[in-house]
C-alpha positions in Angstrom: -22.7 -11.9 7.6 -25.4 -12.0 4.9 -24.0 -13.1 1.6 -24.0 -10.4 -1.0 -26.2 -10.9 -4.0 -23.5 -9.9 -6.5 -19.9 -11.2 -6.2 -17.4 -8.5 -5.4 -20.1 -6.2 -4.1 -18.6 -5.8 -0.6 -15.1 -5.0 -2.1 -16.7 -2.5 -4.5 -18.7 -0.8 -1.7 -15.6 -0.5 0.5 -13.6 0.9 -2.4 -16.3 3.6 -2.8 -15.8 4.6 0.8 -12.2 5.7 0.3 -12.8 9.4 -0.3 -14.8 9.8 2.9 -12.2 7.8 4.9 -9.4 10.0 3.5 -11.3 13.2 4.3 -11.7 12.0 7.9 -8.0 11.4 8.1 -7.1 14.8 6.6 -9.4 16.4 9.1 -7.5 14.6 11.9 -4.0 15.4 10.4 -2.9 17.9 13.1 -4.1 15.5 15.8 -2.0 12.7 14.3 1.0 15.0 14.1 0.7 15.9 17.8 0.4 12.3 18.9 3.5 11.4 17.0 5.5 14.4 18.2 4.6 13.7 21.9 5.9 10.2 21.6 8.9 11.1 19.4 10.0 14.6 20.5 13.5 14.2 18.8 14.6 12.6 15.5 14.8 8.9 16.1 18.1 7.0 15.6 16.2 4.8 13.1 12.8 3.4 12.3 11.6 -0.2 12.6 8.7 -1.3 10.5 6.4 -4.3 11.2 3.6 -5.6 9.0 2.4 -8.4 6.7 0.3 -8.5 3.5 -1.2 -5.2 2.4 0.0 -3.6 5.6 3.6 -4.5 4.8 3.1 -2.9 1.3 1.9 0.3 3.0 5.0 0.2 5.2 7.2 0.1 2.1 5.7 3.5 1.2 6.3 4.6 4.8 9.9 3.5 4.6 10.6 5.9 1.7 8.8 8.8 3.3 10.3 8.3 6.8 13.8 8.1 5.5 13.2 11.3 3.5 11.7 13.1 6.5 14.1 11.9 9.2 17.3 11.2 7.2 17.7 8.1 9.3 17.5 4.4 8.2 14.1 2.7 8.2 14.2 -1.1 8.1 11.7 -4.0 8.3 11.7 -6.2 11.4 11.6 -9.9 10.9 9.2 -11.1 13.6 10.8 -14.6 13.5 14.0 -13.1 15.0 12.1 -12.5 18.2 9.4 -15.2 18.3 11.3 -18.1 16.7 15.0 -17.4 17.4 14.5 -15.6 20.7 16.9 -12.7 20.0 16.6 -9.4 21.8 17.6 -6.5 19.6 18.5 -3.1 21.0 15.9 -0.6 19.7 16.7 2.3 22.1 16.0 5.7 20.5 14.1 4.0 17.6 10.6 4.6 16.4 8.7 1.4 15.6 5.8 1.7 13.2 3.5 -1.4 13.0 0.5 -1.7 10.7 -2.4 -4.2 10.8 -5.9 -3.6 9.7 -7.3 -5.9 12.4 -4.6 -5.4 15.0 -5.0 -9.1 15.8 -2.1 -10.9 13.9 -0.2 -12.6 16.8 3.3 -12.2 15.4 2.8 -8.5 14.8 1.4 -8.0 18.3 4.3 -10.0 19.7 6.9 -8.1 17.7 5.6 -4.7 18.9 5.7 -5.9 22.5 9.3 -7.0 22.1 10.2 -3.7 20.4 8.7 -1.7 23.2 10.6 -3.7 25.9 13.7 -3.2 23.8 13.5 0.6 24.0 11.5 1.6 20.9 8.8 4.2 20.9 5.9 2.2 19.3 3.1 3.3 17.1 0.3 1.0 15.9 -1.7 1.9 12.8 -5.0 -0.1 12.9 -8.7 0.1 12.2 -9.4 -1.2 15.7 -8.0 0.9 18.5 -9.2 -1.7 21.1 -7.2 -4.5 19.5 -4.2 -6.3 21.0 -1.9 -4.4 18.7 -3.2 -1.0 19.8 -2.9 -2.1 23.4 0.7 -3.3 23.0 1.8 0.0 21.4 2.5 3.3 23.1 0.3 5.2 20.6 -2.5 3.8 18.4 -3.5 5.7 15.3 -7.1 5.0 14.1 -7.4 4.5 10.4 -11.0 5.8 10.7 -12.2 3.2 8.2 -14.7 1.3 10.3 -14.9 -2.4 9.9 -13.6 -3.8 6.6 -15.5 -6.9 5.6 -14.0 -7.9 2.2 -10.9 -10.0 2.5 -8.9 -7.9 0.1 -7.8 -4.7 1.8 -9.0 -1.5 0.0 -10.0 1.4 2.2 -7.6 0.2 5.0 -4.7 0.2 2.5 -5.2 3.7 1.2 -5.8 4.9 4.8 -2.5 3.3 5.8 -0.7 5.1 3.0 -2.2 8.4 4.2 -1.3 7.8 7.8 2.3 6.9 6.8 2.6 10.2 5.0 1.2 12.0 8.1 3.6 10.3 10.4 6.4 11.4 8.1 5.1 15.0 8.1 5.3 15.0 11.9 9.0 14.0 11.9 10.6 16.2 9.2 10.4 17.8 5.8 8.4 16.0 3.1 8.1 16.7 -0.7 4.5 18.0 -0.7 2.6 20.9 0.9 -0.4 20.7 3.3 -2.7 22.1 0.6 -1.9 19.1 -1.6 -4.0 16.8 0.6 -7.3 18.1 -0.5 -6.3 17.7 -4.2 -5.1 14.2 -3.5 -8.5 13.2 -1.9 -10.3 14.9 -4.8 -8.3 12.8 -7.2 -9.3 9.6 -5.3 -12.9 10.7 -5.5 -12.6 11.2 -9.3 -11.0 7.8 -9.9 -13.4 5.9 -7.6 -16.4 6.6 -9.8 -14.6 5.9 -13.1 -14.0 2.2 -13.5 -14.3 2.0 -17.3 -10.5 2.1 -17.9 -10.1 -0.9 -15.6 -12.9 -2.8 -17.5 -11.1 -2.1 -20.8 -7.8 -3.3 -19.4 -9.3 -6.4 -17.9 -10.6 -7.3 -21.3 -7.2 -6.7 -22.9 -5.5 -8.9 -20.4 -7.9 -11.7 -21.2 -6.6 -15.0 -19.9 -3.0 -13.9 -19.4 -1.7 -16.3 -16.8 1.5 -14.4 -15.8 1.8 -10.8 -14.9 4.6 -8.6 -13.6 4.2 -5.3 -11.8 6.8 -2.6 -11.6 7.5 0.9 -10.2 10.3 2.6 -8.5 10.7 4.9 -5.4 7.6 5.8 -3.4 5.2 4.2 -5.9 6.9 0.8 -5.5 4.6 0.1 -2.6 1.6 0.4 -5.0 3.3 -2.1 -7.5 3.7 -4.6 -4.6 0.0 -4.1 -3.7 -1.0 -4.6 -7.3 0.8 -8.0 -7.4 -0.8 -9.0 -4.1 -4.3 -7.9 -5.1 -4.2 -9.7 -8.5 -2.9 -12.8 -6.8 -5.6 -13.0 -4.1 -8.6 -11.8 -6.1 -8.0 -13.1 -9.6 -5.7 -16.0 -8.8 -3.1 -14.8 -11.3 0.6 -15.6 -11.1 2.1 -12.2 -10.4 5.6 -11.1 -9.5 6.7 -7.5 -8.5 10.1 -6.0 -9.3 11.3 -2.5 -9.0 12.2 -0.9 -12.3 15.8 -1.2 -11.4 15.6 -4.8 -10.4 13.6 -5.7 -13.5 16.7 -5.0 -15.6 18.8 -7.3 -13.5 17.3 -10.6 -14.7 13.4 -10.6 -14.8 13.3 -8.8 -18.1 14.7 -11.9 -19.8 11.6 -13.9 -18.7 8.9 -11.6 -20.0 7.5 -12.0 -23.5 4.5 -11.3 -25.7 2.6 -14.0 -23.8 2.9 -12.2 -20.5 2.1 -8.6 -19.5 3.6 -5.9 -17.3 1.8 -3.3 -15.2 3.9 -0.2 -14.7 3.1 2.5 -12.2 4.7 6.0 -12.3 4.2 9.7 -11.7 6.3 12.8 -12.4 9.1 12.8 -9.8 12.6 11.4 -9.2 11.6 7.9 -10.4 9.3 8.8 -13.3 11.8 8.8 -16.1 13.4 5.5 -15.1 10.0 3.7 -15.2 9.1 5.4 -18.5 12.4 4.1 -19.9 11.7 0.6 -18.8 8.2 0.8 -20.4 9.8 1.8 -23.7 12.2 -1.0 -23.6 9.5 -3.6 -22.8 7.3 -2.4 -25.6 10.2 -2.5 -28.1 10.6 -6.2 -27.1 6.9 -6.8 -27.9 5.8 -7.1 -24.2 2.3 -5.8 -23.5 2.5 -3.1 -20.9 -0.4 -1.5 -18.9 0.5 1.9 -17.5 -1.0 3.5 -14.4 -0.3 7.2 -13.9 -1.1 10.8 -14.9 0.9 10.8 -18.1 -1.3 11.4 -21.2 -2.4 8.1 -22.8 -2.0 6.1 -19.6 -4.2 3.0 -19.7 -5.4 3.5 -16.1 -5.1 7.3 -15.7 -4.9 9.2 -12.5 -5.5 13.0 -12.2 -2.3 15.0 -13.0 -0.6 17.7 -10.9 -0.1 15.8 -7.6 3.2 15.4 -5.8 4.6 11.9 -6.5 3.9 10.5 -3.0 0.3 11.6 -2.9 -0.4 10.3 -6.4 0.0 6.9 -4.7 -3.5 7.1 -3.3 -5.4 7.4 -6.6 -2.9 4.9 -8.3 -3.8 2.4 -5.5 -7.5 2.8 -6.3 -6.8 2.0 -10.0 -5.0 -1.2 -8.8 -8.1 -2.2 -6.8 -10.4 -1.6 -9.7 -8.3 -3.7 -12.0 -8.1 -6.5 -9.5 -11.9 -6.5 -9.0 -12.7 -6.4 -12.7 -10.1 -9.1 -13.7 -11.5 -11.4 -10.9 -15.1 -10.9 -12.1 -14.1 -11.5 -15.7 -12.7 -14.8 -14.7 -15.8 -15.8 -12.8 -14.3 -15.4 -9.3 -15.7 -13.7 -6.2 -13.0 -11.2 -5.0 -14.9 -10.8 -1.7 -14.0 -14.4 -0.8 -10.6 -15.5 -2.2 -10.2 -19.3 -1.7 -8.1 -20.3 1.3 -7.9 -16.8 2.8 -9.4 -15.3 6.0 -9.6 -11.6 7.0 -7.2 -12.2 9.9 -4.2 -14.4 9.0 -2.8 -16.1 12.1 1.0 -16.3 11.8 
């Protein structure tokens, strides 16, 4: 691959592709529904989730939506139970949803193979439908992103969020309407071309060495992704806590020398996050807010259902990670010590 002339240019270019990727997925939405329903004609007994890194964060989003849609438990699989401890778990009548951008992480491929032989109906969500993961699963859903070259996941992450929502739609009632998809993609398109808020926040954060990210409910996945993105691109020490967990200890460790990034949208979890933001600010803790509320530091367009607001909030997270990295003289396209495919 030819080296880009400007650091972060590959990540920035792939971020800019996200509206087009999401429009391709929305156009294929009914096709995705049909694939899922053919594989899972009845409500599953439970859902098993398999992923690492950004894919695991997208599956946190999937967990909330799948439990809402199926009213069945959704849990994460520990691949080590199978590949290190050699335990066979009974997954009869379960759906297994695995996510991997490359489809080539060995432990994810191995876990899906074991889940399939243990009775699960398996779905792979990947950008490469010829990958080992796609081959191991009963159904492979194409993210329609094409190749992602930058090490930090951007277009594949938002595509995974969208596919997770579409899988949930196929299995039961969800808290949005089909017409909301176009508005959600339009919101992403609006945010993608407006990086000035991220530039302003990056300057405010300066050389802050410790950050915390927080959210609750369906947007907790985006808070987790914010922590990962800032760690891998800007080399910042970041921890993520749900708004509820924050009050159970971590709040004692934050001070005016650190900062908190809080993500919320109108919905069941919105007031709780807003209350935490108020408490933190009363304690003198700098807080950066992401959401549609007036005065948000990193605003997203209003009027979207809470789950679909995750798409544009994720883009704000990516913009902030990119700008903080560049401000610190780092190349977010090539985080030190990382490869696009992590072998575990």
